[in-house]
C-alpha positions as CSV (number, residue, x, y, z in Angstrom):
1,M,-81.4,105.8,42.1
2,T,-77.9,105.8,43.6
3,A,-75.0,103.7,42.8
4,L,-75.9,101.6,46.0
5,G,-79.4,101.2,44.6
6,V,-81.3,103.7,47.3
7,K,-83.8,106.3,46.4
8,P,-82.7,109.7,47.0
9,R,-85.4,111.3,49.9
10,R,-87.0,114.3,48.7
11,A,-89.0,114.8,52.3
12,A,-88.9,118.8,51.6
13,A,-90.4,118.8,48.6
14,R,-93.6,116.9,49.5
15,C,-94.0,119.1,52.9
16,K,-97.3,120.4,53.3
17,K,-97.8,124.2,55.1
18,G,-96.7,123.9,58.8
19,E,-94.6,120.9,58.5
20,R,-90.9,121.3,58.8
21,G,-90.6,124.5,59.2
22,G,-93.2,126.1,57.2
23,E,-94.4,126.6,53.5
24,L,-91.3,126.3,51.0
25,K,-90.8,129.1,48.9
26,T,-89.5,129.0,45.3
27,R,-87.5,131.6,43.8
28,K,-90.3,133.5,42.2
29,D,-91.9,134.2,45.7
30,E,-88.7,135.2,47.4
31,M,-88.7,138.9,48.4
32,F,-85.6,140.8,49.4
33,E,-85.3,143.5,51.9
34,E,-83.3,146.9,51.7
35,G,-79.7,146.4,52.6
36,Q,-79.8,142.4,52.3
37,R,-76.7,140.7,51.2
38,V,-77.3,138.9,48.2
39,R,-75.2,137.5,45.2
40,A,-76.5,138.3,41.3
41,N,-76.1,136.7,38.1
42,L,-75.5,139.5,35.9
43,A,-74.6,137.4,32.6
44,G,-76.1,139.1,29.6
45,I,-77.0,142.1,31.4
46,E,-76.6,145.6,30.1
47,A,-76.2,148.6,32.9
48,K,-75.1,152.1,31.5
49,G,-73.9,151.1,28.4
50,V,-71.8,148.0,30.0
51,L,-72.3,144.4,29.0
52,F,-71.8,142.1,32.0
53,H,-70.6,138.9,30.4
54,A,-71.5,135.1,30.9
55,A,-68.7,135.2,33.8
56,V,-70.4,137.5,36.0
57,T,-72.7,135.0,37.2
58,D,-71.9,135.4,41.2
59,A,-71.5,139.5,41.9
60,V,-71.9,140.4,45.4
61,G,-73.8,143.5,46.4
62,N,-76.5,145.0,48.5
63,I,-80.3,145.6,47.7
64,V,-81.4,148.8,47.5
65,R,-84.8,148.8,46.4
66,Q,-87.4,146.9,44.7
67,T,-88.1,148.6,41.4
68,S,-90.8,146.8,39.6
69,E,-93.4,144.5,41.2
70,N,-94.3,143.0,37.9
71,P,-92.1,141.1,36.7
72,P,-90.1,141.5,40.2
73,K,-86.8,143.7,39.7
74,Y,-84.6,145.1,42.5
75,L,-81.5,147.9,42.1
76,V,-78.6,146.1,43.4
77,R,-75.3,147.8,44.7
78,L,-72.5,145.9,43.7
79,M,-69.4,145.7,46.1
80,F,-67.4,146.5,42.9
81,S,-67.5,148.9,40.5
82,F,-67.0,147.9,36.6
83,K,-66.1,150.8,34.4
84,G,-68.0,152.7,36.7
85,V,-70.9,151.2,37.2
86,N,-71.7,150.1,40.8
87,E,-75.7,149.5,40.4
88,V,-77.6,147.4,38.0
89,E,-81.3,146.6,37.9
90,V,-81.9,142.9,38.2
91,P,-85.0,140.5,37.8
92,A,-85.5,138.7,41.2
93,E,-85.1,135.0,39.4
94,R,-81.1,136.2,39.2
95,I,-81.1,137.0,42.8
96,K,-80.0,134.9,45.8
97,A,-79.9,135.6,49.5
98,I,-76.6,135.0,50.8
């Protein structure tokens, strides 16, 4: 309930397939394409000896390719380089499309 006593609407969560633009996708079902611009949460990931700290939660980059299907992981080319690292393998649940 909100301050006005009105229950928030959750219509999108109740939709069936075919309603309101089709089936809802969860984060785990999301597939990314090569070249797609994404934001990645790199907190705690180590790549080539470089550990990304907790502050690196919205690193911008492009998908290079999918490196694993189970669990899904992608190689992301970052828009920045940190200590010479500009590509990182990132689990799909840490990636969101821009």
